[in-house]
N, C-alpha and C positions, 0 to 999 in steps of 0.2 A: 661512732659517727651517727648523727641524727638524720633521719630521712625527712625531707620537707615535702609537705603535701602540695602537689602542683594544682593550680587552678585549671578547671576545664575551660578550654577556649570556647567562647560563644561569639559567633559572627555578629557583626553590627547589623542593625535593621537596614541601613542604607545598602550594604553589600548584598543582602538577601533580596531586597526589593529590586535592585538593579539586575540581578541574575534572572529574576522572574520576568521582568518586562523586556529583557533582551532575547528571550527565547522566541523563535518564530511561532506564529499562531498555529501553523499546521502541525507542529510537534506537540500533539496533545499530551502524550505520555510524559514528556519533560515538563510541561506546564503543571500537570498534577503533582509531579515530584517536587518542583520548586515552590509551588503553592503550599505544600505540606511543610516545607522549611519555614515559610512565613508564619504559618499557624504555630509551629513548634517554638518560634521565637517568643510568643505570648503564653505558651503552655507553662504553668507553674511546675516546679519539681514534684515528684511523686508524693513525698512525705510532707510537703509544705502546706500550710493552711491556705485555703482559697480566698484571696482578697479580691475586691473589685478590680477589674481589668480596665486599664486606660489605653485608648488607641491613639495617643497623642502623636507618636512618630508617623503612623500611617496617615492620619488626617493632615498633618503638616506637609507631608510629601505630596499628597494628592491636591494640594492647593496650587501646585505647578501644573498648568494646563496640559503640557506634553506628557508628563508622567501620568496624569489622571487619564488621558485618552488611551495610553498604552495599557495601563492597568485595567481599564474598563473593557477594552477589546478582548483581553485575555479572560476576564471573568465571564463575558458573554460566551466565549468559546467553551469554557469549562461547564457552564450551567445550562445553556440553551438546549432544548430538545431532550433532556435526560428524563426518562420515565422514573417515577418514584411510588406508584400506587402500591407495589408489593411491600414497601416499607410500612405503609399505613395499614395494610391488611395482614401482614405476617410477622413483622418485627415485634418481639415481646409477647406475642400471642402463641399459645400452645399449638404446636404443629401436630403432635401425636396425642391421642387420648390414652395411650399406654405410657405410664410414667417412666418405665425403664428405657423405652425407646427415646423419649424426649430427653431424659437425662444423658443418655449416651450421645445423642445428637449434639447437645450443648457442650459436653466435655470435648468432643472432637472438634467442634467449631471454635472453641477457645484455643485449642492447640494449633489447629490448621483452619483458619477462618475461610468460610465459603466466599468465593469471589464470583460475582455475577458478570454478565457481559459489560464491556467498557462503556456501552451506550446508556447504562442504567446509573441513576444517581447513587444507588447503593454502592457501586464500585468506587465512585469518587469519595464517598464518606468513609468507606473502609480504608482507603489509602491515606486520607488526610486526618480524620478524627477517629483514630484506631484505638485510643485508650478509653476504658470504661468511664473514667472520671472527666472526660472532656466536656460533657454536657454541664457539669457542675461549674467549671470556671467560665465557660461560654455564657451561661445564663447570668453571670455576674458582671458582664461587660456593661459599662456605664450606658444608661439609656440615651443620654444626651449625645454621647459619641456615636451611637448607632444611628440616631436621627440625622446627625451631621454627615455621616458616611453616606446615607441614602440620598441626602440632598446633593452632596458633592458629585456622586456618581450618576445622579439622575436615574436611580433604579425605579422602574415602574412597579405598581402594585399588581397583584394577581387577578384583579377584577376587571381589567381592561378588555379582555376577550375570552370567549369560551369556544375554543376549537379543539378537535381531538388531541392535539399535542400540547395544549396549554396546561399550566399547573392546576387551574380550577377544574378542568375536565378530569384530571387525575384524581382529585379529591372526590368528585361525583362518582367515578367508577369504583373507588375504594369503598365508599359507603354502600353502593349497590352490592358489591361482592360480599362485604361483611354481613349485610342483611340476608342475602341468599344462604350463606353458610350457617348463620344463626338459625334460620327457619328450618333448614334440613336437620341440624343437630337436635333442635328442640322437639322435633317430631319423631325421633328415634324411640323405639319401644322401651329401651332401658331407662330413658329420661322420663317418658310419660308414666312409667311404672312408679316413679317417685311422687307424682302429683296426680293421682287418680281422679281428683276433683275437677281436673281440666279435660278429662277424656271426652265429655259430651259438649265441650265448649269450643268455640273457634280459637285457634292458637293466637295469642297476642302478637307473636312474632310474624305470623302471616298478615295480620292487620297492620302491623308496623311497616312491613314491606310495601303493602298497597298504599299506605299513606305517603310513603316517600315518592311513589309515582306522581302524586299530586304536587309535592314540593319540587320534584325535579322538573316538572312541566313549567312551574313558575320560574325556576332558575334559568331555564332555557329561553323563556319569552321575555323576562324582565331585562330592561336595558342595561342595568348594572349587575345582573345575575345574582342579586341578593334579595332579602326580604326584611320587613320590619320586625322587631322583637315581639310586637303585639299581634302578629299575623295569626289568624284563627287556625289555619292548617298547621302552622308550626306548633301552636299550643296543643293541638290535638295529637301531633306527633310525640310531643313530650309526655302527654298523658298515657299514650300507648306504650312508650318506653318505660314509664313507671310501672305499668301493668306487667311488662316483661320482667322487670326487677322483682315484682311480687311473685311471679311464677318461679323464678330462681330461688328466692327466699323460701317459698313454700316447699320446694324440693329439698333444700338443705334442712329445714326444720322437721320435715317428715323423716329424716334419716334416723331420728331416735325411735321412730315407730317401725320403719321398714328396714333399717340398716342401710349401708351404702358401700359400694365397692370402690376401689381406687380408680377404676376406669370410668365409672359414672361420675365420680367426683371430678375427674379431669375434664370430662365432657361439659359438666355444668360450669366449671371454672373457665373453660374456653368460651362458652356462650356468654358468660358475664364479661370477660375481657373484650369480646367483640362488640357487645352492647355498649360498654363504657367507651370504647374507641369510636363507635358510631356517634355517640352523644357529643364527644369532643369535636369530631369532624363536622357535624351539622352546624355547630356554632360558628364555623368560618363563613357561613352564608348569611349571618345576621350582622349586617354592617349599616351604620347610620350616617357616617360622614367619611370624607377622604382621609382624615387623620386616623380613624379606626381602620380603614382599609390598609394603610401602610403598617400599622401596628400588627395587624393580623397576618400580613405578608411575612413580616419578620418572625412572628410567633410560629408560623408554619415551618419555616426553615429550622428554627431552634427545636421544634417538636420532632422533625425528621432526624436531626442529629441525636436527640435524646433517645428516640426509639431504636435507632441503629446502634448506639453505644450500649444499650441495655438489653439487646435482643437475646444474648446468650448468657444471661445472669443465672448462675446455678443456685446461688443462695435463695434468690427470690422464688425460683421454681420449687425448691424443696419446702420452703416456708409455706407457700400458698397451697401446694399439693397435699401436704401432710397434715395441715392444721385440723381440718374437719375429721379426718380419719383418727388422728390422735385424740380428738375430743370425744369421739364415740368410744374409743378404747378406754380412755380414762373415766368416762361415765360409768362403764361397766365395773371397772376396778373400784371406783368410788362407792358404788352400791355394795360391792362385796366388802370393802374396807370398813363400812359402818358396823359390820358384825364383829370386827376385830377390836373395836374401841369400847371398853367397858364403861359402865356408868356408876352403879352403886356397888356395895360390898358383895351382894349376891352374885352379880355378873363377874366381879373380880375373882372370887374364889371358884366360880364355875370355869373361868379361864385357866386358873391354876390346875384344876382337875383335868380339863381338856388337854392342856399342854403336857401334864405328867403322863397321861395316856399316850400322847404322841411320842413322848420320850421312850416309853416302854417299847413301842414299835421300832423306833430307831435302834434300840438296844439289840433287837434281833438282826437288823440290817448290818450292824457293826460286826456281829459274829459271822453272818453270811459272807461279808466282804473279806474277813480274815481267812476263811476257808477257800474262797475263790482265789485269793492271793497265793495259796499253796498249790493250786493246780498248775500244771505245765501247759501254758497256752501261748499263742502268738499275741502280739500287741492288739490285733483286731479282736481276738478271743477275750482278752482281758477287758477291752473297751465294751464289748457286747454284754458280757455277764455283769460287769460293774454297772453298766447303764440300766440293765433290766432289774438289778437288785435295787438301785436307787429309785427307778421309775415306778415299779409296782409297790415299793414301800411307801413312796409319797402318795400314790393314788389311794392306797389303803388308808393312810392317815386322813386323807381328804374325805373318802367315802364313809368312814365310820364316825366322822364328826370330831376327830381329834385335831389338835393344833400344832403346827410347826412354826415356831416363833419367827423365823426369818422370812416366812412368806408374808408376814404382815406389812412391812414397810412399803412394798410396791403397791399395796392396796390402800393403806391408810394415808399415804401422801396425797392421792387423788381425792380422798374424802376431805382432807384438810383444805385443799384448794377449792373444792366445791363449796365449803363453808365460807371461804373468803369471797367467792363469787356471789354468794347469796347476800352477804353483808356488805358488799362493795358500795352500795348507795346508802348505807346506814349513816345518817347525819350525826347521831350521837356517838362520838369517837370512844368515849369511856365504855359504853355498852358493847361496841364492836370489839375493842381490844380485850375486854373482860371475857367475852364469849370465846375468842380465839385462844386466849391463855388457858381458859378452862378446858377447851378441847385438847390442847397440847398436853396439859398435865394428865388428862385421861388417857391419851395415846401413849405417853411415855410409861405410865404405871402399868398399862395393859401389856406393853412390850416387855417391861421389866418382869412382871409376874409370869409371862409366857416363857421367857428365858429361864427363869427359876424352875418352872415346871418341867421344861424340856431337859434341863441339866439333871434335876433330881431323878426323873424317870429314866433317862438314858444311862446315867451312871449306875443306878441300882440294878436295872435290868441286865445291862452288859456284864456287870460283876456277877450277878446271880447265874446267868447263863454259862459263863466261862467256868464258874465253880461246879455247876451241874455236869458240864461236859467232862471235867476232870474226874468227878465221882463215877460217871458212867464208863469212861474209857481209860481211866487211870493214867491220863497224859495231860500235860500242861500245853494246850494248843498255842499259847503265845510265848512259849519259852524262848524261842529264837527271834521272835519279832518285836519283843518289847522295847529294845533300845531305839529302834526306828519310830515306833509308835509314840514314845515319849519325846523324842527329838523333834518330831513333826509338830508337836504342840508348842514348842518353845519359839518365842519371837526373836531370840538372839542366836539360836543354833540352827535355824532353818528360815526359809522364805515364807513363814506362816502368814505374815501380814499381807504380803503381795498375793499369796494364794487365796487368802480370805477375801481380798478385794475382787478377785476373779469370780469367786462364788457370788459376791454381791451383784456383779454385772449380770450373772445368769439368773439371779432372783428377779432382777428388773426385767430381763427379757421374758421370763416366764409370765410376769404380769401382763406384758404387752401381748403375748400369745393368747392368754385367757380372754382379754378384751377383743382381740382381733377375730378369734374364732366365734365369739358371741355375736359380733357385728356381722361377720360374713354369713353365718347361719341364718341370722335374722333377715339379711338382705335377700338371700336365696330361698327364703321361706322353707327351710329344711324341715322344721318341726311340723309345720302344717302339711307338708308333703308326706311325711311319715304318718301323721295322724289320719290322712285321707288316702293312704296307700291301699289300692283295691285288694291286693293279695294279702296284706296283713289283716285288713278288716274281715276278709272272707275266712281266713284260717284261724286267726286269734280272737276275732270279735272286735267290735268297734271300741268297747271300753278298754280292752288291753292295748289296742293300737294307740289310743289317746293317752294311756298311762305311759307307754314307752316314749311317746313324743314329749310328754311333760317331763319325764325323768331326764331325757337327753337335753332338753332346753335348760334345765336347772343345773345339771351336773357335767355335761360334756365339755364346756369351756374349761372348767376346773380340772377335769381328767386330762385333757390335752395339755394344759399348762404344766401339770405335775409330771406327765410323761416326758415332755421335752426338757424340763428342768433336770430330770434324772439322766436323760441322755447327755445333756451338757456336762453334768457333773462326772458321769462315768467315762466320757471320751477324752477329757482334757489331758490327762496324764499321757495317754497313748499318742495323742496328737503332738504333745510336747516332745515325746521320745522320737517320733517320726521326724520332727523338725530340728531335733538336737537342742531343744530349749527346756529349761527347767520349769515346765508348766504343771500345775496341779491345782486342786481346790481344797480349801479348808472351811469346814462348816462347823459351827459351834457344837451342834449335837453330836456329830460324828467324832469331833475332836474329844468331846467329853467321854464318849463311849470308848474311844481308843486309849484315853488316859486310864480308864478303869481296867481295861483289858491289859494294858502295859503294866500297870501296878500289880495285877495278879500274876502276870507272866514273870515278873522279877521276884516273885515270892514275897511281895510287900517289903522289898528292901531298897526302895528308891531313896536316894539321898535327899536331904532337905533342899538342896539347890535344885534338883530335878523337879521336886514337887512344887517349889516356888515358881520356877519359870514356866512349868506346864500350866499351873493355875492362872498365872498372869496372861499366858498365851491364849488360854481359852476365853478369858474376858475380852482380850483385844480382838480375837477372831470374831467373837459375837458382835463387838462394836463395829468392826469393818464390814461384816455381813450386813448389818443394819444400815450404817451410814451411807455406804456406796449405793445400795439399792434405793434408799430413801431419797438421796440427793438426785439421782438420775430420774426417779419417778416424779419427784417434785418439779424438776425442770421441764419434763414432758407435760405435766399437768398445767404448769404456768403458761407454757407456749400454746397449748391447745385452747386456752381460754383468753389468750392475748393479755395476760397480766404481767406487768413489768416486775423484775426482781426488786426494784426499789420499794414497791408497795409492801414487801415483807418486813422491811427494816423496823418501822414503828411497831408492827405486830410482835416481832420477836423481842423487841425491847420490853414489851408488856409481859412476855413470857419470863424474861430474866427477872423482872420486878416481882412477878408472882412467885418465882422460885426463892427469891430472897425472903419474902414474907411467909410463904407456906411451902417450905422444901419437902416436907413429908407427903404433901398431896401428889408429888410426882412419883411416889413409890407405894403409897398406901391409900386406899379409898377413905373418904371422910366417914366418921362414925355415924353421922346423920345424913340422910339423903338430901 
């Protein structure tokens, strides 16, 4: 038996209209409810494309004088006297300079919307235009239909009177409140710290507020409460507004010099939002004729709907709040990443040497981990000792100048995007594509030789150490562990691929931590404070205090990054055990070391099948470590620089073409520089 889809019944416009006009005027709650039904009649389905909306049924109905009068009376009841200045000052503008509080507030507001007093216009808009996409289809209502509706209902424009309860007065009050809030925020010490060049100058925000006093006086005294576009005071207001923008831009550009915290970034973002909102609102007082007065009256209503619909947008909040911070983070990783991309043969073989040395250190870590596994500990104990083994091992690799191949992608992705940003305005496409494909080939061969060095160093050192242990203790330390060590390398006998992807995520996070620590320390002037610390200078001497500060400035972000990467790696399995999930990490170097130890533990009697799948697994693990970390880092770097993914397509096509022509250049350096 086939089930037939039943059509959802949609009431006719006539029945909805009749319900609305039959409600007594004093029943305001019912009027709001049934007006929402009328709006819902025109609202397109959620997944439908937004096409131009025609108001034919409404216009035809209102040509009947009785129906028009009834409809008009109820509209007056719904809209008259409703205050709306808080929509203009608050909706869509950051309420908290603390990102987490603002995010929490918007999440809660999306689930349980805030409902103001019923006398406010915001309450009416919340009840009627409650979907985020409402502004999109309302803005596409045919302009001719809107003009005809205004004419039929004889709706007055907002410039007829300026009294405390009038719409125009609400706009004036909103501008005044925005200016006051801007001025207060711009004078905060954390903001002034970002623009020391303004410390001895009058704040442009204070000047802007004073200039509005002049404009407000003109609005009050002018018969039409408006002014001409060429008004000198208006032009001066716009000049001062541009100076306020310059102040904000200077603060943002100085972030590369002084660093920036998320709170300061939020404060600057809020100031910019308030300034842009003020510029939009001041434009409502520039009116030249009656036709423009009606047009701007309609625009104000649409703008109120737009702001109210988008006031709790979480995606916009995250995008705007994190772009600058992510830019500063990726700037640091890009500078670091440049050192991981080799140029000529000398740098190429230096990378091999450095990576092999890094592999030697990992060989020791593999042995330490094997012995920690034999200890009788709680899950917390294993998590702690595994974490410290990883963390101090990675820190050692970093401090001695050795290379861990998988740390490269998070850094080199940012360096690649930085090169794209530099060549963005290059008119010669051939030159631009050639430069990018050259950089990509250098990056891939650098990563390749780093992997080779890590594998050689880890395998040989782990094998040598497990052999020496047997010579000294006359025991095979991996005799009982080798089956699991070999199985964990296999992509078909374990979740090695998934676990390698988890390690890739941690590699990405460690890159973020490095950039974040560098930015935070710069913003808090940590190194300068250590350099000028009176106790350090008195006890160690000025030169040593400066040397300590310099060392921390260069090394501390990397130390922090490697420490937390080790903690992530060491705690994953214990967290998985606590949650009852098969969580773990697979890293190419440790998998290589475990393969060597497992081979020795079996007495070198691994089957061909075991060797084959373990070898394939190590290659796949390395690829997953690289690709997951690289893609996540690439996405962050692209977003931080506001570069669309589409811009990468022709560049990567150039890379493919280069690989076809010169495949060896992706693995070996050219013989000639």
